[in-house]
One Martini backbone bead per residue (centre of mass of N, CA, C, O) as a GRO file, in nm:
protein
  217
    1MET     BB    1  14.873  11.089   8.273
    2THR     BB    2  14.708  11.112   8.538
    3GLY     BB    3  14.401  10.922   8.548
    4PHE     BB    4  14.488  10.695   8.311
    5GLY     BB    5  14.545  10.472   8.477
    6GLY     BB    6  14.535  10.212   8.656
    7VAL     BB    7  14.314   9.960   8.780
    8GLU     BB    8  14.101   9.783   9.000
    9THR     BB    9  13.943   9.509   9.026
   10PRO     BB   10  13.708   9.338   9.206
   11ASN     BB   11  13.924   9.084   9.221
   12GLY     BB   12  14.220   9.236   9.238
   13GLU     BB   13  14.298   9.278   8.955
   14SER     BB   14  14.494   9.391   8.723
   15SER     BB   15  14.511   9.671   8.496
   16ASP     BB   16  14.523   9.915   8.211
   17GLY     BB   17  14.250  10.106   8.266
   18SER     BB   18  13.981   9.953   8.135
   19GLY     BB   19  13.838   9.736   8.349
   20PHE     BB   20  14.016   9.493   8.249
   21PRO     BB   21  14.167   9.221   8.254
   22LYS     BB   22  14.436   9.073   8.180
   23ASP     BB   23  14.405   8.844   7.927
   24SER     BB   24  14.098   8.911   7.874
   25PRO     BB   25  13.804   8.893   7.744
   26ARG     BB   26  13.587   9.118   7.581
   27ASP     BB   27  13.273   9.161   7.706
   28THR     BB   28  12.952   9.287   7.703
   29ARG     BB   29  12.893   9.198   8.005
   30ASP     BB   30  13.120   9.411   8.123
   31LEU     BB   31  12.951   9.636   8.087
   32PRO     BB   32  12.783   9.882   8.169
   33SER     BB   33  12.454   9.981   8.222
   34LEU     BB   34  12.450  10.196   7.998
   35LEU     BB   35  12.450   9.990   7.747
   36SER     BB   36  12.192   9.816   7.828
   37SER     BB   37  11.983  10.077   7.762
   38CYS     BB   38  11.983  10.034   7.473
   39TYR     BB   39  11.798  10.143   7.178
   40PRO     BB   40  11.635  10.159   6.904
   41ILE     BB   41  11.631  10.405   6.628
   42THR     BB   42  11.381  10.598   6.457
   43LEU     BB   43  11.430  10.835   6.204
   44LYS     BB   44  11.228  11.129   6.137
   45PHE     BB   45  11.172  11.356   5.848
   46VAL     BB   46  10.939  11.632   5.780
   47ASP     BB   47  10.948  11.906   5.604
   48VAL     BB   48  11.238  12.035   5.616
   49SER     BB   49  11.324  12.372   5.703
   50TYR     BB   50  11.558  12.655   5.626
   51ARG     BB   51  11.597  12.995   5.740
   52VAL     BB   52  11.775  13.299   5.670
   53LYS     BB   53  11.903  13.613   5.768
   54ILE     BB   54  12.034  13.861   5.541
   55GLU     BB   55  12.259  14.116   5.504
   56ASN     BB   56  12.231  14.350   5.241
   57LYS     BB   57  12.503  14.521   5.098
   58GLN     BB   58  12.499  14.790   4.909
   59LYS     BB   59  12.615  14.986   4.680
   60ARG     BB   60  12.714  15.288   4.620
   61SER     BB   61  12.659  15.545   4.448
   62ILE     BB   62  12.801  15.791   4.259
   63ARG     BB   63  12.655  16.026   4.396
   64SER     BB   64  12.744  15.958   4.695
   65ILE     BB   65  13.052  15.985   4.652
   66PHE     BB   66  13.049  16.306   4.563
   67CYS     BB   67  12.921  16.354   4.813
   68HIS     BB   68  12.922  16.412   5.150
   69GLY     BB   69  12.680  16.202   5.153
   70PRO     BB   70  12.432  16.006   5.203
   71THR     BB   71  12.128  15.975   5.135
   72LYS     BB   72  11.828  15.863   5.235
   73THR     BB   73  11.804  15.661   5.006
   74ASP     BB   74  12.083  15.527   5.047
   75GLN     BB   75  12.041  15.433   5.346
   76ARG     BB   76  11.806  15.234   5.273
   77SER     BB   77  11.978  15.066   5.045
   78THR     BB   78  12.244  14.956   5.205
   79ALA     BB   79  12.030  14.802   5.415
   80THR     BB   80  11.918  14.475   5.363
   81ILE     BB   81  11.681  14.220   5.447
   82GLU     BB   82  11.710  13.878   5.365
   83GLU     BB   83  11.572  13.565   5.273
   84ARG     BB   84  11.724  13.238   5.301
   85THR     BB   85  11.720  12.920   5.158
   86ILE     BB   86  11.863  12.612   5.262
   87MET     BB   87  11.596  12.446   5.312
   88SER     BB   88  11.337  12.229   5.134
   89GLY     BB   89  11.144  11.972   5.198
   90ILE     BB   90  11.273  11.748   5.390
   91THR     BB   91  11.252  11.383   5.351
   92GLY     BB   92  11.285  11.104   5.592
   93MET     BB   93  11.446  10.778   5.687
   94VAL     BB   94  11.593  10.597   5.973
   95SER     BB   95  11.691  10.281   6.041
   96PRO     BB   96  11.798  10.028   6.202
   97GLY     BB   97  12.099   9.931   6.035
   98GLU     BB   98  12.129  10.185   5.863
   99ILE     BB   99  12.255  10.375   5.575
  100LEU     BB  100  12.268  10.725   5.516
  101ALA     BB  101  12.315  10.912   5.225
  102ILE     BB  102  12.435  11.249   5.178
  103LEU     BB  103  12.395  11.423   4.876
  104GLY     BB  104  12.593  11.704   4.747
  105PRO     BB  105  12.683  11.997   4.690
  106SER     BB  106  12.825  12.271   4.766
  107GLY     BB  107  12.586  12.439   4.966
  108SER     BB  108  12.312  12.242   4.995
  109GLY     BB  109  12.275  12.146   5.325
  110LYS     BB  110  12.402  11.901   5.476
  111SER     BB  111  12.500  12.018   5.751
  112THR     BB  112  12.227  12.142   5.826
  113LEU     BB  113  12.073  11.876   5.846
  114LEU     BB  114  12.249  11.750   6.068
  115ASN     BB  115  12.197  11.973   6.276
  116ALA     BB  116  11.891  11.924   6.291
  117LEU     BB  117  11.898  11.616   6.372
  118ALA     BB  118  12.090  11.693   6.636
  119GLY     BB  119  11.969  11.967   6.772
  120ARG     BB  120  12.140  12.251   6.679
  121LEU     BB  121  11.878  12.386   6.579
  122HIS     BB  122  11.723  12.709   6.620
  123GLY     BB  123  11.420  12.860   6.576
  124HIS     BB  124  11.212  12.999   6.323
  125GLY     BB  125  11.372  12.882   6.066
  126LEU     BB  126  11.276  12.605   6.172
  127THR     BB  127  11.099  12.351   5.999
  128GLY     BB  128  10.906  12.081   6.093
  129LYS     BB  129  10.963  11.718   6.144
  130ILE     BB  130  11.133  11.560   6.431
  131VAL     BB  131  11.170  11.209   6.503
  132ALA     BB  132  11.193  10.951   6.768
  133ASN     BB  133  10.988  10.709   6.780
  134ASP     BB  134  10.745  10.922   6.746
  135ARG     BB  135  10.920  11.145   6.897
  136LYS     BB  136  11.051  11.388   7.037
  137LEU     BB  137  11.341  11.530   7.098
  138SER     BB  138  11.539  11.430   7.352
  139LYS     BB  139  11.794  11.422   7.572
  140THR     BB  140  11.840  11.117   7.551
  141VAL     BB  141  11.869  11.107   7.241
  142LEU     BB  142  12.091  11.330   7.203
  143ARG     BB  143  12.314  11.167   7.358
  144ARG     BB  144  12.307  10.929   7.118
  145THR     BB  145  12.361  11.161   6.918
  146GLY     BB  146  12.572  11.228   6.625
  147PHE     BB  147  12.852  11.407   6.462
  148VAL     BB  148  13.118  11.453   6.249
  149THR     BB  149  13.287  11.702   6.169
  150GLN     BB  150  13.500  11.829   5.945
  151ASP     BB  151  13.637  11.994   6.204
  152ASP     BB  152  13.772  11.847   6.451
  153ILE     BB  153  13.824  11.898   6.802
  154LEU     BB  154  14.150  11.811   6.907
  155TYR     BB  155  14.405  11.691   7.097
  156PRO     BB  156  14.720  11.639   6.964
  157HIS     BB  157  14.879  11.519   7.239
  158LEU     BB  158  14.678  11.299   7.252
  159THR     BB  159  14.562  11.003   7.267
  160VAL     BB  160  14.311  10.802   7.191
  161ARG     BB  161  14.257  10.701   7.478
  162GLU     BB  162  14.272  10.975   7.627
  163THR     BB  163  14.040  11.108   7.475
  164LEU     BB  164  13.810  10.905   7.552
  165VAL     BB  165  13.846  10.915   7.857
  166PHE     BB  166  13.810  11.219   7.891
  167CYS     BB  167  13.522  11.221   7.773
  168SER     BB  168  13.395  11.023   7.974
  169LEU     BB  169  13.457  11.183   8.240
  170LEU     BB  170  13.280  11.437   8.144
  171ARG     BB  171  12.994  11.310   8.006
  172LEU     BB  172  12.927  11.112   8.199
  173PRO     BB  173  12.757  11.021   8.449
  174GLN     BB  174  12.782  11.025   8.806
  175THR     BB  175  12.670  10.728   8.851
  176LEU     BB  176  12.940  10.660   8.746
  177SER     BB  177  13.228  10.531   8.766
  178LYS     BB  178  13.548  10.549   8.670
  179LYS     BB  179  13.569  10.254   8.575
  180GLU     BB  180  13.316  10.262   8.390
  181LYS     BB  181  13.411  10.490   8.201
  182ILE     BB  182  13.664  10.343   8.100
  183ALA     BB  183  13.508  10.099   7.985
  184VAL     BB  184  13.360  10.257   7.768
  185ALA     BB  185  13.609  10.354   7.614
  186GLU     BB  186  13.718  10.066   7.553
  187SER     BB  187  13.470   9.972   7.390
  188VAL     BB  188  13.500  10.180   7.164
  189ILE     BB  189  13.777  10.091   7.067
  190SER     BB  190  13.686   9.803   6.991
  191GLU     BB  191  13.447   9.872   6.797
  192LEU     BB  192  13.644  10.065   6.600
  193GLY     BB  193  13.938   9.943   6.573
  194LEU     BB  194  14.169  10.106   6.789
  195VAL     BB  195  14.388   9.928   6.930
  196LYS     BB  196  14.657   9.982   6.764
  197CYS     BB  197  14.610  10.326   6.804
  198GLN     BB  198  14.564  10.408   7.116
  199ASN     BB  199  14.888  10.517   7.156
  200THR     BB  200  14.833  10.740   6.951
  201ILE     BB  201  14.849  11.038   6.851
  202ILE     BB  202  14.656  11.262   6.692
  203GLY     BB  203  14.729  11.531   6.586
  204ASN     BB  204  14.821  11.742   6.302
  205SER     BB  205  14.953  11.953   6.063
  206PHE     BB  206  15.230  11.953   6.257
  207ILE     BB  207  15.155  11.672   6.390
  208ARG     BB  208  15.219  11.348   6.389
  209GLY     BB  209  14.962  11.096   6.345
  210ILE     BB  210  14.685  11.003   6.273
  211SER     BB  211  14.466  10.948   6.052
  212GLY     BB  212  14.187  11.084   5.914
  213GLY     BB  213  14.006  10.832   5.942
  214ARG     BB  214  14.058  10.779   6.242
  215GLU     BB  215  13.966  11.060   6.342
  216SER     BB  216  13.666  11.031   6.249
  217GLU     BB  217  13.604  10.781   6.439
   0.00000   0.00000   0.00000
């Protein structure tokens, strides 16, 4: 794919498209100013609850089956809306440098809690307090937070490097040049230890590619 090719460094030296000269050590000092503005985040969530409204369709009675149609009583009873609690009173805190494990059986609301902490849930059903550094979740914080869903949607025919570069070119701000965006993608590859498989395609259930663990990274 053109656009993922090599670029020229400010010194005029050629590179492999990562923004770093060939055979030179990759230092954090070479990263764009975007990474230098990072600061630690303490995430707190207090009494977080989430409720959804579910339409409960009841079965028709035997009387309504043999009649020409459901009676007025049957029509009122066939569609009722009830409220179901997905989470109730969840409280916790995650400090910088810590790993918080969320454990629970299937359907206990683990993914719902992650969606709430990532700012993906909205509406009156979500209650409680979620703050980052004792402030409400802002767009700046939400850009720096996220999680990998159970079934991540990736292009199976792109390599690891192409996927990250493509994401960087689309999602990073326009104030960064193309070379700086590619440098960010290359730094992510180095940080996650994906250098050896950066030229391997993602793949899917039909196309052989990287392992599931690497894909989640």
